[in-house]
N, C-alpha and C positions, 0 to 999 in steps of 0.2 A: 400259470404254474407258480407256486410260492415255495421258495427254497429257504430253509432255516438250518444253520449249522451249529451244532454244539461241539465245542472243542475243549478238551481238558489236557493240560500240560502236566505230566507226571515226572518223577525223577529219572525214569528210563525211557518211557514212550510218550509221544503226543498222540492222543486218540481223537478221532472225529466221527460223529454221526450226523448225517445230513438227510433231512426229510424233504421230499418233493411232493407237494400236495396239489393235485389237479382234479379235473372232472372224473378221472378214472380211479381216484382213490389216492393212497399214500404209498410212495416208493421210498426206499432207504438206500443210501450209499454209505460205505464204511471205509475208514482208512486208519492205519496204525504205522507211524513213522518214528524213528529215534528222536528223542528230545535233543534240541541244540542248546546245550547248557550255556554257552557264551552269549547267545542271543535267542531267547525262546521264540521271538517273533518269526525267525526263519523256519523253525519247526512247524509253527501254525500255518504259514503260507505253504510249506511243503505238504502238509496234511490235506489242505484244500486242493492242491494240484493232484495229489495221489488219488483223491476221490473222483477225479475226472471232471471237475467243474471249475469255471472261471470265477474269481471273486466278484466280478461285475454282475454275475447272475444271481448273487445271493441277496435275499431280502432282509436277513437278520443273522448276526453272529453273536452267540452267547459263549462266553469264554471263562473257564476256570483256570487259575494260574497259581503256581507255587512260588512266584517271584518274591513276594514279601516274606513268606515263611522261611524260604531258604536264605534270604538276605540276613534275617535276624539270627538264625541258627548258626550260620557261617560267619557272622559278624562282618559281612560285607555291606556295611550301611553308610549312610551319609554322616558327615561330621556335624554333630548337634550341639548347640549351645542352650543353656537354661537360664532364665531369669525367674527368681523366686523370692519369697518372703524372707526378710532379714532373720538370720538365725536358723534357717531350715534348708540350707543347700545340701545337707548330707542325708536328707530323708531317703532319697533314692538308693543310697548305699547302705544305710542302717537297716532298712526294711523291717521285717517282723522278728528280728533276732534269731533267725534260723541259720543253718550252716549248709554249705554245698554237700558235705558228707556228714549226715547226722551222727554217725557213730565213729567217725574217723578223727584223728588228731590234726589232720592237715586238710586244707582246702583253699581254693583261690576263687575270687569273684571279681570280674571286671565290669563295672557299671556301664550302661550304654552311653552315659554322658560323663566323661572324666571330670574330676573335681576342679581342674583349672578352667573348665568351660562352664562351671555352674556359678552364676553371679547373683548376689543378694541385693535387694533394694528395700528401703524403709517403706513398709505398708503393713496393715493388719486388719482383717475382718474378724469379728467374733463368730461363734457358731450360730448366733441368732441373726447374723447378717448385718450387724451394725458396725460402723467404722470405729476401730480402736486406734489405729495409726493411719493418718492420711497418706495417700500415695505420693511419693517423691518423684515427680515427673522428670526432673533433671537427672536423677539417679538412673531412671529407666533408660533415658537417652544415652547416658554415658556407658551403661552396661551393654546396650545393644551395639554401640559403636565398637566397644572392645571386642565383642564376640565376632563382629564382621572382620575386624583386623586379625583375629585369631584364625581366620579361614573357615568359619562355620558356614555350612550350606543351608541348614535348617535351624529353626528357633522354636523353643517351647517356653511359653509363659504360664507359670503354674504357681498360683497364690493360695495360701491357706484359706479354707472355708469359702472358696469362690463358688461352690455349689449353692451356698446360702445367699450370696450377693456377688454377682460377677462384675460389678461396676469397675473395680480396680483392674481386673484382667482385661476388660473391654477397652478401657482407656490406655492401658499399657500396650495392647495390641494395635491400637490406632497409631501410637507413637512409633512402634516397631515397624509397622508396614510402610510408614513414610520413609524409613531409613533402609529397610532390608532390601537387598538387590533382587529378590525373587519372591514368589508367592508362598514359600514354604514356612509359614508361621502357624503354629498350633497353639490354641488356647485350651487349657485343661478342661474348663467347664463346658466349652462348646462341643467337645468330643464325648465327655462323660460328666454329666452334672450330678455327681454322686459323692457322698462323704467317704472318708478314708483317704487321706492325702497321699499315702504311699502308692496304693493301687491306682488312684487317679493320675498321679505323676508318672508312674511307669507306663501306663497306657498311652499318655500323651507323648512320652519320650519314644516309645516304639513307633507311634504314628509319625513323628517328625523324622525318625531315622530311616523309615522306608518310603516316606512320601516322595522324595526325589527319584528313588529307584523305580517306583511304580509309575509315576508320572512320565518319566522318560520311556519306560517300556510300553505303556499304553499309546503314547504319542508315536513311538517308532512302529508299533503294530498298525496303528491307523494309517500312518504314512505309507507303509509297505502295501497295505490293502488298497488304499486310495490310488497308489501308483499303478495298480492292476485293475482299476475301474470300479472298486467298491465304493458306493455312495450312501449306503443305508445305515441302520443303527447297529451299534456295538454295545452289548450289555456285558457286565463283568460279574462273576459270582462273588458273593460275600460269604463270610464264615457262618452267618446265621441261616444259610440255606436259601437265601433269596438272591435276586440280582439287582444291580444298580446301573444306571446309564454311565457310559465311560466318562462323560464330562464331569460327573460328580465323584468318581471313585477315588481320585488322588487326594481329595480334601480329607477323607476319612480312610486313609490307606490301611490303618491298623485293622479295619473291619474285614479286609480281604485275607488276613491270616487264617489259615486252615480252610480256605474256600474250596480247595481241591477235594479233601476228604468229605466236606459238607455236601458237595454235589452228588457223591455216591450214595450218601444216606438219603437224600431227597429222591433219587432214582429208586432206591429200595422202597421208600414209602409209597411211591406211585405204583410200583409193581405189586406190592402187597395189597393195595386197595383193589386193583383189578383182578387179583387172585383170590380175593375174599378172605384175607388174613389180616390180623391186627397187631400181633406181637412178634417181634423178631429181634435177634441180635445180628447186626450187620458186620461182616467180616471181609475186609478189602485188603488182599495181599497183592502188592505190586512188586516192582523190581527192587525197590529201595527199602520199603517199610511196610508194616501192617497197621491198618486203622480199624478200630472197633467202636461201635456205637450201639445204642439201644433204642428201639422203637416200641412204645407201649401204647396200646389203644389206637394205633395208626399214626401217632404223632411222634416225631423224633424228639428225644430229650435235648433241651437247650439249657446251657449254663452260661453264667456271666463270670465264671471264676476259672478261666483257662490260665494255666501257667505254661508258657511256651518253653521256657528254660529256667534254671535256677535264677531267682531274683528278677524275673520278668513276668509278673502276673499281668494279664490283660483282662480288665473287667468290662468286656463288651459282650452282649448276647451272641453266642455262637452255638452251633450244633455240638453237643458234648461228645467229642471224639477222643479216644485214647490211642496213642501211637506207640508202637514198639519197633525197634530196629531189626526186624526180621522180614526180609523180602527175598524174592527170587535171586537177587544179586548179592545177598548177605554173604560175607566171606567167612569160611570156616578155617580155624587155625588151632594150634596147640600152644598154650601159653607157657610161661617160664616154670610154672608149677606142674606141667605135664597134663593139664586139664584141657579138654576140648572146649572151644569157644566158637559161638556162631553169632555174627553181628557184634555191634551195630555198624561196623565198617562195611561199606557196600562197594561192589565193582561198578555200580551205576550202569549208564549206557555206554560210557567210554572208560575203560576198555570192555566192560561187561564180563559175564561168565565166560569160561573157557570155550564152551560149546558154541558161542556166537562167532568165534573166529575173528574178533575185533582187537585182539592183542592181550586178552585176559590170560593170566597164568596161575591164579590162585583159586582153589576149589570154592564153589558157592553152593547154595541150596539148589539152584537150577541144575548145576552139574551133578549133584547127588541124585536128583530125580532122573537124570539121563542114565546114570550108572545103573539104577534100579529098575529101568524099563518103564518108568512112570511117564516119561516124555519121549516123543519120537524125534530124534535129531533132525530128520528130514522136514519137520513141520515148524521149526523155530522161525519167528519173525525177525527181520533185520539182521540176518546172518550175512557177514561180509565174505568170509571164506571158511567153509565148514571145517570144524575140527573133528578128527576121528574119535571114536569112543576110546580107542587105545591111548590117545593123548590125555583124555580126561582121567582115565584110570591111572595113568602114570603120575599125574599130579596128585591124585588122592593117595597113591602109594608113597610118594615122596614126602608130602606135607602132613598127612594124617595117619594112614594105616601103620607105617613103620614106627613113628614115634609112639603110637598108642598100643602097639602090639596086636593089631587087628588085621583082618583081611580087608581088601578094598570094599567089598560089599558091606561088611560090618561097619566100616568107617562111614560109608555113605548113609547107611541106615541110622547111625548115631547122629549124623548131621541133621537128618530129617526129624528124628525124635527130639533133639534139643531145640530145633527151630519151633516145633509144635509146642514144647513146654513154654517158650516165650509167649506164644500166641494164646495158649489157654490161660495164661496169667492175665493177659489183657482182657480177655472175655470175662474172667471172674471179676475184674475191677469194675466193669460196667454193669454187672448183674448181681452176683452174690454180695459184693461189698455195699450195695444199695438196697439189699433186702429182696431182690428178685431171684426166683429160682430158675436157672437155665432150662430146666425140664418143661417149663411152661411156654417156651419160646421156640421159634424156628430159627435155624442158623442160615442167614441169607449170605451166600458165599459169592464173591465176585472179585474183580481184579484178574490180571493175567495169570496169577499163580494160586489164587484162593481156592478154586475148585479142586486143585491137586491135593490139598490137605484137609478140606472141609469135613469129609466123612470121618476121618481119623480124629479130628478135634471134637466133633459131635459125640463120638463114641466115648472119648475121654471124659467129657463133661456131662454125659447122660442126656444130651439133647436128642429128642426123638426123630427130628426131621431136618433135612438140609434142603434148601431151595436154591437152585442155580438158575439165574435168569437167562433169557435167550442170548444175550450178548454180554457175558460176564467180564470180558476184557475191555469192554467199551462202556461199562456202566457209569463211570464218572462223566463221560461225554453225554450219555443219556440224561444224567442229572442236570446238566446245563440246559438240555432241551425242555425238561419238564419243570424246571425251577420257576417259581413265581417271583414277581418283584416284591421286595420286602424292605421296610424301614422300621427300625426299633428306636424308641425314645425312653430314657430313664432319667428321673429326677428324684433327688433326696428330699424327704420331708422330715423324718426323724423326730416325730412327736408322739406322745401317748395318745392312743386312739380316743380315750374318753375326754380329752381336752382339746380335740382338734375340730376346727370348723369344717363341716362336710362340704361347704361351698368351695373351700380351698381345694379339696380333692376333686370336685367336679370341674372347676376351672382349669386345674393343671392337666387333668386327663383330656379335656377338650383341646387345650393348647397343643399337647403332644400329638393328638390325632390329626389336627389341622396341619401341623408342621410336617409330619410324615406323609400325609396324604398329598401335599403339594409336590413332593419329590416323586412319589409313585405315579401320579397322574401325568407326569411328563411323557410317559410311554403309554398313554391311554389306548393307542391303537392296538397294543398287545394284550389288553386286559379284557376279560369277560365278566369279572366279578371282583368287588372290593370287600375284604373281610377286615374288621377291626377287632383286635383282641386286647383287653385291658387286664392288668394284673397288679399285684402289690407284693413287695418283699416285707415280711413282718416277723416279729419275734416277741417273746415275753420279756418284760423289762429285766435287765441285768444279764441277758444272754448275748452271745456274740454271733451265733449262727442264724441264718435267715431261712424262712420258709416262703416259697413262692405260692401265692394264692390267686386263683382266677377270679376276676371281678366281672359281673354281668354287664355293667355299663357305668358311665360317669355319675349317674344319679343314685348309686348304691348308698344305702343307709348305714349309719354307724352300727346298728344292731346286726344287720345282715353281714357286714364286713367282719365283725367280731365272731359271728357264728361260722363263717367260712374259714377263718383262720383256725379256730378251735378244732374244726373238723379235719382240716389239713394236718394240724399238729398231731392229733390223735392217730390219724392214718399212718403217719411217719413213725411215731414213737410209742403209740399205744398208752399214752399218759394224758390225763386231763389236769390242768392247773387253773382252776376257776378263781383262785385267790390272788393271782398275779395279773397285773395289767398288761394289755397288749400294746405294742409300739408299732406304728406304721413307719417303716424306714424309707422305702422307695416306692414310687409309683412308676409303672411300666406300661407302655402302649406299643403294640405292633400293628402296622397296617400292611396287609398282604393284597397285592393285585394278582388275582388268579388268572393265569394264562390259559390258552386253549388246551384241552386235554390231548394227549398223544396216544394213539392206538398201538399198544405194545406188541400186538400180534403181527404187526408189519415188520418187526425186527428180524424175524427168522424166515428166510426164503426157503421154505420146504420144497424138496424135490418131489415131484409127483411120481409115485410108484417105484421109486428107486430102492435098491437094497442097501440097508444101513450097515450091515456087517462087512467089514473090510478084511477080516482075518483074525489072527491071534498073535500074542506076543508074551514073552516071559515077563512077569511082573513080580516085584518083591513087595510083600505086605505082611504084616503080623509076624515078622521074623522068619518068613519062608518064601520060597519061590512058587508062583502059580502060573498056570496058562490062562491068560486073560483075553476075552473077546474084545476086539477093537471095532468101534462103531463110528459112523459119520453123523454128527448131530443134525445136520440139515436134512438127512434122509429119514429121521425118526418121525413117524406119524403121531398124531394125537392119540393118547392111550397106550403107546408102546411101553412094554415092560422089559427091563433089563436087570438080570441078577448079577451080583458081583461074584468073583472079581471081573471087572470090565473097565475099559477105558473109552471115553467118549470124546472125540476130537472135533474141533472146529477152528476157524481162522484165528480167533482171538483168545482162545483158552483151551485147556485140556481138563476134563473132569475124571477123577479116579473113583470108581465105585468099589469100595473095599469088600473083601469076602464077607458074605452074610448080609450085606445091604442090598436093597432093591430099589431101582429107579423107575419112575413112570413119567410120561410127558403130559402136561395139563393142556387146557384149551388155548392158552396164550403162549405156549411154547416153553414154559418153565420146566426144568427137571425137578421133580419132587422125589427126594431120596429118603426112604425109611431106613433108619440106622438100626 
């Protein structure tokens, strides 16, 4: 028997999917427990125990965590010091001359590394990689000692043009490591060997700020699991949708930012492939936020231009996920202007929505769904002491209905409607704003709250079909199970294509491949196939934006690369510019270790011959009350057809089929809803 656990830690719940593969096939265990915010490792161990298995019996654990993302957003990070080129210590604060509020007169920004902890040393490389000012090693030693005395826990060494020649950064790193009391030293070029000193510097600063937090968390988790007999491998999800061995993850901690949302997108891609679909907009609504991404041609969109918060761009390849502060726990309130407001403040898992009976007193989206009959109070997970519907209605009357001059039902419907507006805006950002028509896509709805709202969102956007996977509330945990091992490498070239030696391109791509392959193959026992993907970031001379071009291999010719770039540029902008020279800015290589495929049909344990219909319930939809049929998801056979209005219930989520929509069950257990 081989047991593999995929565990995702969200803002509200920690989800687990455990597969047991033996001679008789694949069996699945599920668990959903409240996230332990103070120490997420406790929630992970609790989820394993809730699944009824001992850690000692697990062969592999794959873990997605929000530890680094939350640390940066909440500014609960390590104290970081910076050593940089003389005259450039304010680069991280000056940024790109943007403002926190583009149209406001006021705004505040607190850099991740305060000015008194940013030290300058004499040194300078040119953009061509030649030494302009030699490195002052004594100044480096003095700066490092000063930062240690200032109480810094992590150090960043970030020199100008280190992507072109990292010699000064490497030597400064050697000096620093001899003095620094721990291993938390980040060299800018080692994490991101790419031009643009501001983005490279902020990426390195984020890495240093979360490195101690992630390292301590992973060590604590490993110790907790080891104390219970676990002796096998622990893999951690990265933001690029791949996994990395736990022993390597802290060194490049910034790459785990957005790893939780990325795992859901990878699960969606795997589900779409087995369902015979290629284009989807993924919609993950959890308890705290909603994450939206786009899958075109079966491949999730990847971007190296994530901005986690104002002034914190992270230029590392990551699944391109857009997040809005609208989740099941998003708090609804009336502001000082008398306007209804939903989110971004969330009740989280503690105290949670009123309906969870964990001490929450303020109305949330989940509570609005309870008032409108869209959720069954008796089927909520992690309820400590059930609150009555009267308690929830009283809170809506006090906080929303009376101030707005509405009935309780009208106030709850307004909360749902406004939450949907926030979410449709995020979907437009990943589709219409990039030239994609949502009507050409399926809306892939998951998360504990996603299927509640998906059909209404699809109708608003003109999306013809909604797909709800077999385990929507555990899809991020599934993403951990199906994620491949992945390593990305980026190096800046920044030369006109017509003057570039193509041997340089070949050598750099081969070096990237070999470096990434060495890390991936450390987990060779988990890998069935290795895929190498090469690419280039290019632009026409004088431009600032980049176009990613897929390269067939290291031996690509100049003419072929020029033709590939011109074709990609025309596809994006419908313009040809033959008179302007192309510039090769960055070379990119991804090495993917494909893991064993997972049979998704095993996720839903269908009851043989059972009756799916449980009864009826009053449901508010489209501004009116309806009598909706209630169905048990596990009892729906393949090919079952359900007309809205209806509610489909299961352990991890509830799906609302709006009036006029029709749902059917496909061969692998997905709900396919025609809107």
